[in-house]
N, C-alpha and C positions, 0 to 999 in steps of 0.2 A: 203403799208398802207398809209392812208391819212395823210396830214400834220397836220390838226386839227381834230384829232380823238376824237369823243365825244361819251359818253355812254348815252343812252337815256332810257334804261329799266333795270329792275332787272336781266332779263335773259342775256342781253348783258354784264352786270357787272359781273355776275357769269362766263360766258364764257371767259371774259377777264382775270379774276383772275385765272382760270384754265390754260389758255394759258401761263400766266406769270409763274405760278408754274412749268408747263412742261418745259418751257425754262430754268428755274433755275436748273432743275433736269437732263438736258442733260449731257452726259458723256464728250462730246467735249466742249472745251471752246467756248463761244459765240463770234462771230465776231463783228466788229464795227457796222454793219448794224443791227444785231440782238439786240445789246445793246441799240442802238438808238430807235429801235422799242419797246423794253421792257420799256424804260424810258418814251416814249410817252404814252404807255398803263397805266403805273403807275400814270402818271399825270392825265390822263383822269379818272382813277378809283378814285383818290383822289378828283378830282373836283365833280364827281358824289356823293361820300360820303358826301362831304360838302353841296351839294345842295339838295340831296334827302333823305339822311339817318339821 
C-alpha cells in the first residue's frame, strides 16, 4: 500500500471501509504490517470525511 494513501471518491471510501471491517473480522490476529495498513486506511478515511462529507 502507498505511503500517502488518499481517498478521492465515495466508491473508494466505501471500499476502504469494507476492507477495514473485513480486517477487523479476521479470526487470526493482525500482524504489525496489517495493523499499520489499517491505521493508514483509517487516517485516509478520516481525512476524506473531513474534506468531502
